[in-house]
C-alpha positions as CSV (number, residue, x, y, z in Angstrom):
1,M,0.0,0.0,0.2
2,A,2.9,2.3,0.9
3,K,4.5,1.6,-2.5
4,L,1.4,2.3,-4.4
5,Q,0.9,5.8,-2.4
6,G,4.7,6.6,-3.3
7,A,4.0,5.8,-7.0
8,K,1.0,8.0,-7.1
9,A,2.7,10.9,-5.4
10,A,5.6,10.5,-7.9
11,A,3.1,10.5,-10.8
12,G,1.3,13.5,-9.4
13,R,4.8,15.4,-9.2
14,S,5.6,14.5,-12.8
15,V,2.2,15.9,-14.1
16,K,2.7,19.0,-12.0
17,E,6.3,19.6,-13.0
18,Q,5.5,19.1,-16.7
19,R,6.2,22.4,-18.7
20,P,3.2,24.1,-20.2
21,V,3.2,24.0,-23.9
22,K,3.6,27.5,-25.5
23,T,1.8,28.4,-28.6
24,V,3.7,30.3,-31.1
25,G,2.0,32.1,-34.0
26,F,3.4,32.9,-37.3
27,L,1.4,35.6,-39.2
28,V,2.4,35.2,-43.0
29,I,2.2,37.9,-45.1
30,P,1.8,37.5,-49.0
31,N,5.3,37.1,-50.7
32,F,6.8,36.0,-47.2
33,T,10.3,34.8,-46.9
34,T,10.2,31.1,-46.9
35,I,13.7,30.4,-45.3
36,G,13.0,32.8,-42.4
37,F,9.7,31.2,-41.7
38,A,11.0,27.6,-42.0
39,S,14.1,28.3,-39.9
40,A,12.1,29.4,-37.0
41,V,9.5,26.7,-37.2
42,E,11.9,23.9,-37.6
43,T,14.0,25.1,-34.8
44,L,10.9,25.0,-32.5
45,R,10.3,21.5,-33.8
46,M,13.9,20.5,-32.9
47,A,13.4,21.8,-29.5
48,N,10.5,19.6,-28.8
49,M,12.6,16.7,-30.0
50,A,15.5,17.7,-28.0
51,A,13.4,18.1,-24.9
52,R,11.6,14.8,-25.6
53,E,8.1,16.6,-24.7
54,P,6.1,19.3,-26.3
55,M,7.6,22.7,-25.5
56,F,6.0,24.7,-28.3
57,R,2.9,24.5,-30.7
58,T,3.1,26.5,-33.9
59,V,0.1,27.8,-35.6
60,I,0.0,29.6,-39.0
61,I,-2.3,32.8,-39.2
62,G,-3.4,34.8,-42.2
63,T,-5.7,37.6,-42.8
64,S,-8.0,34.8,-44.5
65,L,-8.0,31.3,-44.7
66,D,-6.9,31.4,-48.5
67,P,-3.5,29.9,-49.3
68,V,-0.7,32.5,-48.9
69,T,2.0,32.5,-51.6
70,A,5.5,33.1,-50.5
71,S,8.3,34.9,-52.5
72,N,9.6,31.6,-53.9
73,G,6.0,30.8,-55.3
74,M,5.4,28.0,-52.5
75,R,1.8,28.2,-51.1
76,I,0.8,27.6,-47.5
77,L,-2.6,27.3,-45.8
78,P,-3.3,29.2,-42.6
79,D,-4.7,27.3,-39.5
80,H,-6.4,30.4,-38.5
81,T,-7.3,34.0,-39.3
82,I,-6.6,37.0,-37.3
83,D,-10.4,36.9,-36.3
84,D,-10.3,33.4,-34.8
85,A,-6.6,33.0,-33.9
86,P,-6.2,31.0,-30.6
87,R,-4.6,32.3,-27.3
88,L,-0.9,32.8,-28.1
89,D,2.3,33.0,-26.2
90,M,4.1,34.8,-28.7
91,L,3.6,36.0,-32.4
92,F,6.0,36.5,-35.3
93,V,5.3,38.6,-38.2
94,V,6.9,36.9,-41.4
95,G,7.3,39.8,-43.7
96,S,7.0,40.0,-47.4
97,N,10.2,40.0,-49.8
98,P,10.5,42.7,-51.1
99,I,8.8,45.0,-48.6
100,V,5.3,46.2,-50.0
101,S,4.6,49.2,-48.1
102,N,0.8,48.9,-48.2
103,H,0.8,45.4,-46.7
104,G,-1.3,45.5,-43.5
105,S,-4.9,46.5,-43.5
106,R,-6.3,48.6,-40.9
107,P,-7.9,45.5,-39.1
108,L,-4.6,43.7,-39.1
109,L,-2.6,46.6,-37.6
110,N,-5.3,46.9,-35.0
111,W,-5.0,43.3,-34.1
112,L,-1.3,43.7,-33.8
113,R,-1.9,46.9,-31.5
114,K,-4.3,44.9,-29.4
115,L,-1.8,41.9,-28.8
116,A,0.7,44.5,-27.8
117,H,-1.7,46.1,-25.5
118,D,-2.2,42.6,-24.0
119,Q,1.5,42.4,-23.4
120,L,2.0,39.5,-25.9
121,P,5.4,39.3,-27.2
122,L,5.8,40.4,-30.7
123,G,8.5,39.4,-33.2
124,G,9.3,40.2,-36.8
125,I,11.3,38.0,-39.2
126,C,13.0,39.8,-42.1
127,T,10.6,42.6,-43.2
128,G,8.2,41.6,-40.5
129,S,9.8,44.5,-38.6
130,H,8.4,46.9,-41.1
131,L,5.0,46.0,-40.4
132,L,5.4,46.2,-36.6
133,A,6.7,49.7,-37.3
134,R,3.7,50.5,-39.4
135,A,1.6,49.5,-36.3
136,D,3.7,51.9,-34.2
137,L,4.9,49.0,-32.1
138,L,8.6,49.5,-32.2
139,K,9.1,52.9,-30.8
140,G,11.6,52.8,-27.9
141,Y,12.8,49.3,-28.8
142,R,15.9,48.3,-30.5
143,C,15.0,46.3,-33.6
144,T,16.6,45.1,-36.9
145,I,15.8,44.1,-40.4
146,H,17.6,42.6,-43.4
147,W,20.6,44.9,-44.5
148,E,18.9,45.7,-47.8
149,D,16.0,47.3,-46.0
150,I,17.8,49.1,-43.1
151,E,18.0,52.5,-44.8
152,A,14.3,52.4,-46.1
153,L,13.1,51.6,-42.6
154,K,15.2,54.5,-41.1
155,E,13.8,56.9,-43.7
156,R,10.2,56.1,-43.0
157,F,10.3,55.5,-39.4
158,P,13.0,57.9,-38.0
159,G,12.0,57.5,-34.4
160,I,13.0,53.8,-34.0
161,I,16.4,52.4,-33.2
162,I,17.6,50.1,-36.0
163,S,20.7,47.9,-35.7
164,N,22.8,46.0,-38.1
165,Q,22.8,43.0,-35.9
166,L,21.6,39.5,-36.8
167,F,18.9,39.8,-34.4
168,E,17.6,41.8,-31.4
169,L,15.8,40.8,-28.2
170,D,14.6,43.8,-26.5
171,R,12.1,43.1,-23.8
172,D,9.0,41.7,-25.5
173,R,10.0,42.6,-29.2
174,Y,12.0,40.1,-31.0
175,T,13.3,41.0,-34.3
176,C,15.8,39.4,-36.9
177,S,17.4,40.1,-40.1
178,G,15.7,37.0,-42.0
179,G,17.5,34.0,-43.6
180,V,18.9,31.6,-41.2
181,A,19.3,34.4,-38.7
182,S,15.7,33.4,-37.5
183,M,17.1,30.1,-36.4
184,D,19.9,31.8,-34.3
185,M,17.3,34.1,-32.8
186,T,15.0,31.2,-32.0
187,L,17.7,29.2,-30.4
188,Q,18.3,32.1,-28.1
189,L,14.8,32.2,-27.2
190,I,14.7,28.6,-26.4
191,A,17.7,29.0,-24.2
192,R,15.8,31.5,-22.0
193,E,13.2,28.7,-21.2
194,P,13.8,26.7,-17.8
195,G,16.4,24.1,-18.6
196,G,16.4,25.6,-22.1
197,R,20.3,26.2,-22.6
198,D,20.9,22.3,-22.9
199,I,17.7,22.0,-25.1
200,A,18.8,24.7,-27.4
201,A,22.3,23.2,-27.7
202,H,20.8,19.8,-28.6
203,A,18.3,21.5,-31.0
204,A,21.4,23.2,-32.6
205,E,22.9,19.8,-32.9
206,L,19.8,18.2,-34.6
207,L,19.9,21.0,-37.1
208,L,23.4,20.5,-38.0
209,C,24.2,24.0,-36.8
210,D,27.8,24.1,-35.8
211,R,27.5,27.4,-33.9
212,A,24.5,29.3,-32.9
213,R,25.3,33.0,-33.5
214,G,24.7,35.4,-30.9
215,A,22.7,38.7,-30.9
216,Q,25.9,40.8,-30.8
217,E,27.0,39.6,-34.2
218,Q,26.2,41.9,-37.1
219,Q,24.9,41.2,-40.6
220,R,27.9,41.5,-43.2
221,V,26.8,44.1,-45.5
222,P,28.3,43.6,-49.1
223,L,30.6,46.4,-50.0
224,R,28.8,46.8,-53.2
225,Q,25.8,47.9,-51.1
226,K,27.8,50.5,-49.3
227,L,29.6,51.9,-52.2
228,G,27.1,51.3,-55.1
229,T,28.8,51.2,-58.5
230,S,30.6,54.6,-58.1
231,Q,33.8,52.9,-56.9
232,P,34.7,49.8,-59.1
233,K,38.4,50.2,-58.3
234,L,37.9,50.0,-54.7
235,S,35.4,47.2,-54.9
236,Q,38.1,45.3,-57.0
237,M,40.9,45.8,-54.6
238,V,39.0,44.5,-51.8
239,A,37.8,41.5,-53.6
240,I,41.7,40.7,-54.3
241,M,42.1,41.1,-50.6
242,E,39.4,38.8,-49.7
243,A,40.8,36.2,-52.1
244,N,44.3,36.5,-50.5
245,L,43.9,36.0,-46.7
246,E,46.1,33.3,-46.1
247,E,49.1,34.8,-48.0
248,P,48.4,38.6,-47.9
249,I,49.8,40.7,-50.7
250,G,51.5,44.0,-50.4
251,L,50.1,47.5,-50.9
252,E,52.4,48.1,-53.8
253,E,51.3,44.8,-55.6
254,L,47.7,45.8,-54.9
255,A,48.3,49.1,-56.4
256,R,50.0,47.7,-59.3
257,L,47.4,45.0,-60.1
258,N,44.6,47.8,-60.1
259,E,46.7,50.4,-62.1
260,V,46.7,53.0,-59.5
261,S,49.4,54.5,-57.2
262,V,49.6,53.5,-53.5
263,R,48.9,57.1,-52.6
264,H,45.6,56.9,-54.7
265,L,44.8,53.6,-53.1
266,E,45.2,55.1,-49.5
267,R,43.0,58.0,-50.3
268,L,40.1,55.7,-51.6
269,F,40.3,53.5,-48.5
270,H,40.3,56.6,-46.1
271,K,37.5,58.5,-48.1
272,H,35.1,55.6,-48.5
273,L,36.0,53.0,-45.8
274,Q,37.4,55.3,-43.0
275,R,40.4,53.0,-42.6
276,T,43.9,52.6,-44.0
277,P,44.2,49.7,-46.6
278,S,46.3,47.9,-43.9
279,Q,43.6,48.3,-41.3
280,Y,40.9,47.0,-43.7
281,Y,42.9,44.0,-44.7
282,L,43.7,43.2,-41.0
283,E,40.0,43.2,-40.3
284,L,39.1,40.9,-43.1
285,R,41.8,38.5,-41.9
286,L,40.5,38.7,-38.2
287,S,36.9,38.2,-39.2
288,R,37.8,35.3,-41.1
289,A,40.0,33.9,-38.4
290,R,37.1,34.2,-35.8
291,Q,34.8,32.2,-38.2
292,L,37.3,29.6,-38.4
293,L,38.0,29.6,-34.8
294,L,34.3,29.2,-33.6
295,S,33.2,26.9,-36.3
296,S,35.9,24.4,-36.2
297,E,38.2,22.6,-33.9
298,S,41.3,23.7,-35.5
299,Q,44.3,24.7,-33.4
300,V,44.7,28.4,-32.7
301,R,48.1,28.1,-34.5
302,D,46.5,26.8,-37.7
303,V,43.9,29.2,-37.6
304,A,46.5,32.2,-37.6
305,L,48.5,30.6,-40.4
306,A,45.4,30.1,-42.6
307,C,44.7,33.8,-42.1
308,G,48.2,35.2,-42.9
309,F,49.6,35.7,-39.4
310,V,53.2,34.8,-38.9
311,S,52.8,33.2,-35.5
312,A,50.1,32.3,-33.0
313,A,51.5,35.0,-30.6
314,H,51.2,37.8,-33.1
315,F,47.6,36.6,-34.0
316,S,46.4,36.4,-30.4
317,K,47.7,39.8,-29.7
318,C,45.8,41.2,-32.9
319,Y,42.8,39.3,-32.1
320,S,42.6,40.5,-28.4
321,R,43.1,44.2,-29.6
322,F,40.3,43.9,-32.1
323,F,37.8,41.7,-30.4
324,G,38.5,42.6,-26.8
325,V,39.2,38.8,-25.8
326,S,41.8,36.3,-26.7
327,P,41.1,33.6,-29.3
328,I,41.3,31.0,-26.5
329,G,39.2,33.1,-24.2
330,E,36.5,33.5,-26.9
331,R,36.4,29.7,-27.5
332,R,35.8,29.2,-23.8
333,Q,33.0,31.8,-23.5
334,V,31.2,30.1,-26.7
335,A,31.6,26.7,-24.9
336,A,30.3,28.0,-21.4
337,A,27.3,29.4,-23.4
338,H,26.4,26.1,-24.5
């Protein structure tokens, strides 16, 4: 009898301690980005697998029950409309690609405002941030969006704080730049759950994700986007640098290959990139080294040689000065976070 009562008590504790399932809504806008949407949904699914119990339930919401066409032509059927959506624990707006400025009817914007008034966490995937801004729900928050749309968002909504980071988690607003950055953002949100750090790490393994990138990491904006087509010589010089990281070439050789003087080369870099050519080249090599360091198990010495440094000591000194932490120290920080 005592054993039976003990078993019942244990079962009762097990039921009581079972975590509640969170319902995550995805509002899909016509021409939505499939990769941003799928990266988030699949990450939540992998979290359920890693936890060996349901942590998240995903529902797809549209303005109607008609199929919604993605930017790649794929069509998806919503589970609910904004009028009959179930109780949610958070909602992500999956924006259109490209931005269509008039997407978002008055009923839709009012629905988003009501959710915000009810203190529901709201997120934007890719250009979903644009719709949240149209609903006036990003004032006072840090947010981000794909690098192609940063300037347009700044111009239309000058009162909001827009960063170039992969994603931003600011209180109850979660925004990401799109693409696979939505996976990084979702992994970080999973890690915030009780016991979620280990679950997020296991989910990343199931996704074959070598390293979950943190919110502090920035989007890499292509140089052609910064310069446009006005500086073909400069773009060509940077391309040569990027192709010669393991064995850096000298400034004289770089100038000769581009048929300019060293003095003219230096003026171009200073005017358009606010750096000397040597500084820019070093930053390229260090950024590549950081990528290798955090995505592989290569020895620090081998990473240094692969990025054109003559010794591990010189590499560590340059790395620490630029990133504020040594190569070994950064590896330890990333390992501790997982």
